Structures are given as C-alpha cells and as structure tokens.
C-alpha positions as CSV (number, residue, x, y, z in Angstrom):
1,X,-127.9,-57.8,195.4
2,X,-125.2,-58.0,192.6
3,X,-121.7,-56.7,193.2
4,X,-120.5,-53.7,191.3
5,X,-116.9,-53.0,190.6
6,X,-115.7,-49.4,190.0
7,X,-112.5,-48.7,188.2
8,X,-110.9,-45.3,188.6
9,X,-108.0,-44.0,186.5
10,X,-105.8,-41.2,187.7
11,X,-102.4,-39.8,186.9
12,X,-101.5,-37.8,190.0
13,X,-101.8,-38.1,193.7
14,X,-104.1,-35.1,193.7
15,X,-106.4,-36.8,191.2
16,X,-106.4,-39.9,193.3
17,X,-107.3,-37.9,196.4
18,X,-110.1,-36.2,194.5
19,X,-111.5,-39.5,193.3
20,X,-111.1,-41.6,196.5
21,X,-111.3,-39.0,199.2
22,X,-115.1,-38.6,199.1
23,X,-115.6,-42.3,199.3
24,X,-113.4,-42.9,202.4
25,X,-116.2,-42.0,204.9
26,X,-118.4,-44.7,203.4
27,X,-115.8,-47.5,203.9
28,X,-117.3,-49.1,207.0
29,X,-119.5,-52.0,207.9
30,X,-122.3,-49.7,209.0
31,X,-122.7,-48.3,205.6
32,X,-122.0,-51.5,203.8
33,X,-119.3,-50.2,201.4
34,X,-116.2,-52.3,201.7
35,X,-112.9,-52.0,199.8
36,X,-112.4,-55.5,198.5
37,X,-109.6,-55.0,196.0
38,X,-107.1,-52.6,194.5
39,X,-105.1,-53.0,191.4
40,X,-102.4,-50.9,189.8
41,X,-101.1,-50.6,186.3
42,X,-103.8,-51.7,183.9
43,X,-105.3,-54.8,185.4
44,X,-108.4,-54.5,183.4
45,X,-106.3,-54.5,180.3
46,X,-104.4,-57.5,181.6
47,X,-107.7,-59.4,182.0
48,X,-108.8,-58.3,178.5
49,X,-105.6,-59.8,177.1
50,X,-106.2,-63.0,178.9
51,X,-109.7,-63.1,177.4
52,X,-108.3,-62.4,174.0
53,X,-105.8,-65.3,174.5
54,X,-108.9,-67.6,174.7
55,X,-109.6,-66.7,171.0
56,X,-106.0,-66.7,169.8
57,X,-104.4,-69.7,171.4
58,X,-105.9,-73.2,170.8
59,X,-103.3,-75.5,172.5
60,X,-103.9,-75.7,176.2
61,X,-100.2,-75.8,177.0
62,X,-99.6,-72.7,174.9
63,X,-102.6,-71.0,176.4
64,X,-101.2,-71.6,179.9
65,X,-97.8,-70.2,178.9
66,X,-99.4,-67.2,177.2
67,X,-101.5,-66.4,180.3
68,X,-98.4,-66.7,182.5
69,X,-96.5,-64.3,180.2
70,X,-99.4,-61.8,180.2
71,X,-99.7,-62.1,184.0
72,X,-96.0,-61.5,184.5
73,X,-95.5,-58.7,182.0
74,X,-94.4,-55.7,184.0
75,X,-95.3,-53.2,181.3
76,X,-98.4,-54.0,179.2
77,X,-97.8,-51.1,176.9
78,X,-95.0,-53.3,175.5
79,X,-97.1,-56.4,175.1
80,X,-97.6,-57.6,171.5
81,X,-99.3,-60.6,169.9
82,X,-96.6,-60.8,167.2
83,X,-94.8,-64.1,167.3
84,X,-91.4,-62.5,167.7
85,X,-92.5,-60.4,170.7
86,X,-95.3,-62.5,172.2
87,X,-93.1,-64.1,174.7
88,X,-91.2,-60.9,175.5
89,X,-92.1,-59.8,179.0
90,X,-89.8,-56.9,179.2
C-alpha cells in the first residue's frame, strides 16, 4: 500500500488542537497510523525551492551551495532568486 503524507497548516494552538486532536487516538500500532515526521515553517515550500533550483542552477557546485542556502534559510519569506539576494540567508 502506498504511503500518504498529510500536511496541515495552522496559525494558533487552538487550530492545531482542532486538526491534530481527533487523530491522536489513531496513533498506535494496532490501528496502523504512525506519526513518522513533523516539520515546521514551510518545509513543503523549502522542498519546492530545492526542486526549482534543479531548473535554475546548472553547475553542480553552485547547485550544492544553493541547496545549502535554501536549507539553512531561517525565514523562507525572505528567500529570493535575485542574484544580489540569492545567497542572503537572513
């Protein structure tokens, strides 16, 4: 059976509890639902930027550096592909 990944977005603790709370009783081996990962910030966006780098950056060395910068960027809302700010990781 294929794996399915669900991504929830919430802004408050109450929203988090409303989304995750009903799932908690299902998190056990008997029911087969296991929590295998948790990400914060916008990890999906981070992965999208890395995929975009595949199209934008031809040189393998530059690609590795760009991926490192994307991965280490603490605030993706400040990420830019402009040459002047591409390496800026706030």
